C-alpha positions as a printed NumPy array, in Angstrom:
array([[ 38.63 ,  52.54 ,  10.871],
       [ 36.808,  54.369,  13.704],
       [ 35.507,  57.215,  11.562],
       [ 34.527,  59.571,  14.359],
       [ 38.254,  59.837,  15.119],
       [ 39.048,  60.47 ,  11.478],
       [ 36.56 ,  63.311,  11.114],
       [ 38.025,  65.022,  14.184],
       [ 41.414,  64.822,  12.49 ],
       [ 40.187,  67.325,   9.914],
       [ 40.652,  69.863,  12.739],
       [ 43.802,  68.352,  14.246],
       [ 45.679,  65.797,  12.176],
       [ 47.109,  63.903,  15.101],
       [ 44.572,  64.618,  17.827],
       [ 43.825,  61.739,  20.191],
       [ 40.424,  61.192,  21.823],
       [ 40.26 ,  60.512,  25.54 ],
       [ 38.313,  57.349,  26.481],
       [ 34.727,  58.182,  27.448],
       [ 33.596,  54.855,  28.868],
       [ 34.597,  51.244,  29.346],
       [ 33.695,  48.957,  26.444],
       [ 32.019,  45.775,  27.591],
       [ 34.328,  42.872,  26.734],
       [ 32.06 ,  40.904,  24.438],
       [ 34.584,  38.25 ,  23.525],
       [ 37.947,  37.171,  24.864],
       [ 40.682,  34.735,  23.972],
       [ 39.089,  31.799,  25.74 ],
       [ 36.431,  31.856,  23.006],
       [ 38.854,  30.683,  20.291],
       [ 37.435,  27.613,  18.587],
       [ 39.543,  24.519,  18.067],
       [ 39.826,  25.11 ,  14.32 ],
       [ 41.614,  28.386,  15.071],
       [ 44.595,  26.513,  16.53 ],
       [ 46.3  ,  25.976,  13.2  ],
       [ 48.781,  23.183,  12.658],
       [ 50.589,  21.794,   9.64 ],
       [ 53.03 ,  23.113,   7.083],
       [ 50.645,  25.149,   4.895],
       [ 50.683,  28.939,   4.698],
       [ 48.905,  30.871,   7.445],
       [ 48.201,  34.583,   7.023],
       [ 46.997,  36.642,   9.962],
       [ 45.767,  40.216,   9.49 ],
       [ 45.832,  42.076,  12.82 ],
       [ 43.937,  45.347,  13.171],
       [ 42.247,  47.511,  15.774],
       [ 38.632,  47.814,  14.593],
       [ 36.122,  45.978,  12.439],
       [ 36.282,  47.543,   8.926],
       [ 40.083,  48.096,   9.178],
       [ 40.461,  44.978,   7.025],
       [ 38.9  ,  46.793,   4.072],
       [ 42.259,  48.357,   3.149],
       [ 43.654,  44.928,   2.225],
       [ 40.39 ,  43.128,   1.411],
       [ 41.293,  42.089,  -2.171],
       [ 44.549,  40.582,  -0.884],
       [ 42.701,  38.609,   1.793],
       [ 40.227,  37.28 ,  -0.779],
       [ 43.065,  36.369,  -3.143],
       [ 44.992,  34.299,  -0.638],
       [ 41.877,  32.66 ,   0.782],
       [ 40.99 ,  31.614,  -2.785],
       [ 44.499,  30.154,  -3.1  ],
       [ 43.851,  27.945,  -0.039],
       [ 45.926,  29.984,   2.391],
       [ 44.56 ,  29.874,   5.944],
       [ 43.531,  33.516,   6.445],
       [ 42.6  ,  34.884,   9.865],
       [ 41.297,  38.31 ,  10.839],
       [ 42.09 ,  39.617,  14.327],
       [ 40.477,  42.728,  15.817],
       [ 41.662,  44.146,  19.142],
       [ 38.397,  45.992,  19.817],
       [ 34.75 ,  45.78 ,  18.841],
       [ 34.761,  49.417,  17.741],
       [ 32.148,  50.498,  20.261],
       [ 33.091,  54.191,  20.069],
       [ 32.802,  54.506,  16.295],
       [ 29.481,  56.361,  16.374],
       [ 27.969,  57.389,  13.018],
       [ 24.69 ,  59.305,  13.079],
       [ 23.329,  57.724,   9.909],
       [ 23.297,  54.265,  11.558],
       [ 21.363,  55.265,  14.682],
       [ 23.182,  52.7  ,  16.872],
       [ 24.191,  53.801,  20.395],
       [ 27.853,  53.752,  21.39 ],
       [ 29.142,  50.982,  23.597],
       [ 28.02 ,  47.376,  23.584],
       [ 25.212,  47.77 ,  20.982],
       [ 27.559,  49.349,  18.457],
       [ 30.354,  46.887,  19.218],
       [ 28.01 ,  43.956,  18.643],
       [ 26.785,  45.451,  15.377],
       [ 30.324,  46.035,  14.131],
       [ 31.442,  42.563,  15.117],
       [ 28.561,  41.098,  13.129],
       [ 29.58 ,  43.286,  10.201],
       [ 33.127,  41.903,  10.453],
       [ 31.74 ,  38.362,  10.363],
       [ 29.736,  39.294,   7.282],
       [ 32.871,  40.706,   5.628],
       [ 34.864,  37.577,   6.479],
       [ 32.243,  35.38 ,   4.806],
       [ 32.405,  37.437,   1.615],
       [ 36.203,  37.3  ,   1.623],
       [ 36.228,  33.548,   2.22 ],
       [ 38.401,  33.797,   5.339],
       [ 37.962,  32.306,   8.809],
       [ 35.524,  33.91 ,  11.226],
       [ 37.167,  36.911,  12.953],
       [ 38.917,  36.695,  16.299],
       [ 38.008,  39.523,  18.695],
       [ 40.263,  40.335,  21.636],
       [ 37.597,  42.365,  23.466],
       [ 39.706,  45.398,  24.398],
       [ 38.459,  48.961,  24.797],
       [ 38.017,  50.989,  21.644],
       [ 40.063,  54.19 ,  21.556],
       [ 42.193,  53.255,  24.565],
       [ 44.886,  50.83 ,  23.421],
       [ 47.495,  53.42 ,  24.349],
       [ 46.464,  53.325,  28.024],
       [ 48.955,  51.357,  30.103],
       [ 46.524,  48.672,  31.265],
       [ 45.024,  48.152,  27.82 ],
       [ 48.476,  48.151,  26.231],
       [ 49.668,  45.448,  28.626],
       [ 46.597,  43.335,  27.908],
       [ 47.058,  43.805,  24.186],
       [ 50.666,  42.639,  24.423],
       [ 49.692,  39.535,  26.405],
       [ 46.747,  38.613,  24.18 ],
       [ 48.655,  39.007,  20.923],
       [ 51.637,  37.097,  22.314],
       [ 49.351,  34.191,  23.229],
       [ 47.503,  34.344,  19.92 ],
       [ 50.621,  34.399,  17.753],
       [ 52.32 ,  31.682,  19.802],
       [ 49.26 ,  29.466,  19.492],
       [ 48.667,  29.952,  15.768],
       [ 52.262,  30.387,  14.498],
       [ 51.348,  32.309,  11.314],
       [ 53.796,  32.235,   8.424],
       [ 52.945,  35.882,   7.651],
       [ 51.253,  38.77 ,   9.454],
       [ 49.966,  42.042,   8.01 ],
       [ 49.226,  45.02 ,  10.23 ],
       [ 49.278,  48.816,  10.206],
       [ 52.534,  50.634,   9.598],
       [ 53.954,  52.76 ,  12.477],
       [ 51.876,  55.767,  11.417],
       [ 48.667,  53.785,  11.694],
       [ 47.34 ,  55.049,   8.321],
       [ 46.179,  58.408,   9.691],
       [ 47.68 ,  58.486,  13.168],
       [ 44.913,  56.79 ,  15.149],
       [ 46.319,  55.776,  18.55 ],
       [ 44.732,  52.307,  18.367],
       [ 46.259,  51.693,  14.929],
       [ 49.656,  52.835,  16.154],
       [ 49.509,  50.598,  19.225],
       [ 48.594,  47.536,  17.155],
       [ 51.611,  48.198,  14.933],
       [ 53.829,  48.798,  17.967],
       [ 52.892,  45.632,  19.839],
       [ 53.021,  43.321,  16.817],
       [ 56.423,  44.756,  15.863],
       [ 57.717,  44.371,  19.402],
       [ 56.679,  40.719,  19.494],
       [ 58.329,  40.023,  16.148],
       [ 61.628,  41.512,  17.218],
       [ 61.585,  39.649,  20.533],
       [ 60.01 ,  36.202,  20.181],
       [ 61.912,  33.208,  18.84 ],
       [ 58.672,  31.443,  17.914],
       [ 58.194,  34.103,  15.198],
       [ 61.657,  33.655,  13.692],
       [ 60.251,  31.809,  10.665],
       [ 57.35 ,  34.21 ,  10.19 ],
       [ 57.301,  37.426,   8.161],
       [ 55.76 ,  40.726,   9.228],
       [ 54.396,  43.192,   6.68 ],
       [ 53.14 ,  46.729,   7.154],
       [ 50.258,  48.013,   5.067],
       [ 51.054,  51.496,   3.81 ],
       [ 49.756,  54.165,   1.475],
       [ 51.913,  56.14 ,  -0.956],
       [ 51.138,  59.824,  -1.391],
       [ 47.752,  60.296,  -3.006],
       [ 47.876,  61.834,  -6.463],
       [ 45.557,  64.541,  -7.737],
       [ 43.943,  62.264, -10.311],
       [ 42.663,  60.059,  -7.485],
       [ 41.614,  62.675,  -4.963],
       [ 39.746,  64.896,  -7.423],
       [ 37.162,  62.156,  -7.937],
       [ 36.135,  61.96 ,  -4.255],
       [ 32.706,  63.273,  -3.299],
       [ 32.284,  62.61 ,   0.437],
       [ 33.63 ,  64.563,   3.406],
       [ 34.818,  61.365,   5.055],
       [ 36.972,  60.245,   2.12 ],
       [ 38.456,  63.705,   1.695],
       [ 39.249,  63.804,   5.431],
       [ 40.98 ,  60.432,   5.148],
       [ 43.137,  61.649,   2.278],
       [ 44.084,  64.828,   4.156],
       [ 45.001,  62.874,   7.308],
       [ 46.881,  59.993,   5.665],
       [ 50.448,  59.498,   6.88 ],
       [ 51.985,  58.231,   3.662],
       [ 55.007,  56.018,   2.995],
       [ 57.727,  56.758,   0.465],
       [ 57.233,  54.518,  -2.552],
       [ 60.866,  53.409,  -2.441],
       [ 60.251,  51.71 ,   0.915],
       [ 57.562,  49.347,  -0.346],
       [ 58.874,  45.846,  -0.921],
       [ 55.704,  44.155,  -2.218],
       [ 52.884,  45.138,  -4.546],
       [ 50.04 ,  42.632,  -4.457],
       [ 47.626,  42.423,  -7.385],
       [ 44.268,  40.651,  -7.508],
       [ 41.644,  39.175,  -9.816],
       [ 38.204,  40.517, -10.703],
       [ 36.791,  37.816,  -8.427],
       [ 38.852,  39.109,  -5.503],
       [ 37.819,  42.682,  -6.246],
       [ 34.132,  41.811,  -6.159],
       [ 34.598,  39.903,  -2.905],
       [ 36.227,  43.011,  -1.422],
       [ 33.368,  45.197,  -2.644],
       [ 30.798,  42.877,  -1.062],
       [ 32.801,  42.767,   2.187],
       [ 32.91 ,  46.556,   2.44 ],
       [ 29.131,  46.701,   1.952],
       [ 28.747,  44.826,   5.258],
       [ 29.983,  47.822,   7.278],
       [ 26.73 ,  49.761,   7.226],
       [ 27.125,  51.103,  10.758],
       [ 30.232,  53.005,   9.618],
       [ 29.66 ,  54.097,   6.032],
       [ 26.898,  55.455,   3.873],
       [ 26.605,  54.04 ,   0.326],
       [ 28.328,  57.145,  -1.058],
       [ 31.18 ,  56.8  ,   1.436],
       [ 31.568,  53.119,   0.562],
       [ 31.903,  54.048,  -3.091],
       [ 34.639,  56.586,  -2.334],
       [ 36.515,  54.319,   0.077],
       [ 36.403,  51.35 ,  -2.272],
       [ 37.838,  53.575,  -4.991],
       [ 40.633,  54.738,  -2.665],
       [ 41.427,  51.184,  -1.556],
       [ 41.739,  49.899,  -5.129],
       [ 42.686,  52.963,  -7.203],
       [ 46.248,  51.842,  -7.957],
       [ 45.238,  48.227,  -8.654],
       [ 47.776,  47.003,  -6.09 ],
       [ 48.114,  46.78 ,  -2.327],
       [ 51.391,  48.219,  -1.089],
       [ 53.232,  46.346,   1.655],
       [ 56.562,  46.849,   3.37 ],
       [ 58.549,  44.02 ,   4.926],
       [ 59.232,  44.985,   8.533],
       [ 62.593,  43.32 ,   9.099],
       [ 65.661,  42.445,   7.081],
       [ 67.831,  39.554,   8.197],
       [ 71.313,  38.413,   7.312],
       [ 74.934,  38.71 ,   8.366],
       [ 75.745,  41.561,  10.73 ],
       [ 77.656,  44.398,   9.087],
       [ 80.444,  46.492,  10.591],
       [ 79.436,  49.828,   9.026],
       [ 76.124,  51.595,   8.648],
       [ 77.346,  53.18 ,   5.405],
       [ 77.829,  49.987,   3.416],
       [ 75.319,  47.375,   2.235]])
């Protein structure tokens, strides 16, 4: 979720941070293990995000489908090496990226999903032309190789406008509208409806309040799916969030877990409608 960006958004809702340094590429696509090349006719769900901890917004859903024997994969474009939090005392760059990647592996174990795939791109810079081109190539190769039956990613607003979130949404959407190999796959955007007062009044941490203030919400009428979960899935999600100690204090985890699960559903929007071409935009 790259919380240093979020806290700056309390001053400017859509401010973008300039890259400060080059993130060491700790992993790349050649490191995919053989069991990540999925074959067969079973369901394959791929959740594609920018940073370790982004998966927490749909964690109960991931646990649910993993429990139902769906092949669930987490993909992170960056290691999150710029997400500095003072409470953790971990320097930015490679040390923080390695810590966050290990936290993502911890979360994946609790959720019962496959070990995460890291693309090794630079945190905070996916909007730069070179990084954007690499992101497009890497995700194209990854999706072509794995052929998921469904993908979940950020909506176009990227939750709270983070440039990395937006670029992930942009590239995944572009590939889905272009590539024939994805014609039998479905793309879903994770989105958040407008927060209600009953939810936000319970928050106690600056970080959670900043997230609520910066959220770019989706009209409820646009959501096509509402995914529920079991108590077992909820506890798996809680345990997974507790892995991200470099990013959140215990109090922040409590607030964020409440926000992620307050409505007892995860809201998704199907990205594309298909069917016979129509001759008027005014008629269904």
